[in-house]
Wavefront OBJ file of the C-alpha trace (Angstrom):
o trace
v -0.117 -0.064 -0.181
v 1.231 3.333 -1.659
v 0.842 6.386 1.516
v -0.506 9.236 0.016
v 0.813 12.252 -0.739
v 0.248 14.858 2.737
v -1.648 17.649 2.586
v 0.144 21.262 4.579
v -3.181 19.728 6.737
v -2.119 16.455 6.836
v 2.035 18.000 8.426
v 0.098 19.959 10.789
v -1.545 17.280 12.738
v 2.079 15.290 12.669
v 3.553 18.119 13.686
v 1.571 18.857 16.409
v 0.908 15.019 18.237
v 4.575 14.734 18.276
v 4.184 18.119 19.813
v 2.606 17.017 22.299
v 4.597 13.837 23.175
v 7.135 15.703 22.989
v 5.738 18.127 25.690
v 4.126 14.812 28.100
v 8.228 13.820 28.409
v 9.520 17.417 29.138
v 7.320 17.408 31.949
v 7.116 14.224 33.363
v 11.191 14.261 33.557
v 10.881 18.430 35.458
v 8.422 17.207 37.864
v 10.471 13.748 38.130
v 14.058 16.405 38.702
v 11.761 18.559 41.016
v 10.975 15.283 43.021
v 13.854 14.227 43.139
v 15.224 17.840 44.314
v 12.721 17.899 46.658
v 12.899 14.608 48.349
v 16.812 13.340 47.651
v 15.313 10.187 45.992
v 17.593 11.030 42.847
v 17.605 9.120 40.262
v 13.487 8.007 40.622
v 11.856 10.759 40.106
v 13.035 11.374 37.271
v 12.796 8.020 35.790
v 9.620 7.686 37.030
v 8.712 11.132 35.576
v 10.088 10.115 32.347
v 7.785 6.696 32.641
v 4.528 9.043 33.233
v 5.116 11.333 30.479
v 6.311 8.715 27.724
v 2.718 6.981 28.938
v 1.149 9.816 28.834
v 2.314 10.703 25.721
v 0.998 7.282 23.999
v -2.351 7.920 25.321
v -1.912 11.384 23.311
v -1.025 9.319 19.904
v -3.996 6.599 20.696
v -6.235 8.873 21.041
v -5.818 10.714 17.698
v -5.290 7.354 15.922
v -8.762 6.667 17.049
v -10.641 9.992 16.312
v -8.860 9.497 13.180
v -10.149 5.749 12.140
v -13.049 7.112 13.274
v -13.091 9.551 11.392
v -12.626 7.460 8.206
v -15.136 4.820 8.589
v -17.479 8.105 8.432
v -15.818 9.102 5.787
v -16.181 5.115 3.755
v -19.908 5.034 4.943
v -21.097 8.747 3.384
v -19.090 8.020 0.021
v -20.898 5.105 0.039
l 1 2 3 4 5 6 7 8 9 10 11 12 13 14 15 16 17 18 19 20 21 22 23 24 25 26 27 28 29 30 31 32 33 34 35 36 37 38 39 40 41 42 43 44 45 46 47 48 49 50 51 52 53 54 55 56 57 58 59 60 61 62 63 64 65 66 67 68 69 70 71 72 73 74 75 76 77 78 79 80
C-alpha cells in the first residue's frame, strides 16, 4: 500500500502530535527532577517522570489515532 501525498493539514496534525508527545515527556522529566531535588531520591523521580511522560504521550497519540480511524469510517459510510 502506497502512502498518499500529505496535505498541509496532515503535516500540521503530525507536527502537533509530535509536539504534544515531546511536551508530555519534558513535563514528566521536569516534575521528576523537581521531586528528586525536593525529596533527595535521585534518580528515581526523573525515571518515574520519564515513564509517566512517555505513557501520557502514547495515550495522546493513541487517542488521536482512534479519532482518525473513526473519521475514516464515517467518511467511507458517507461515500457509499
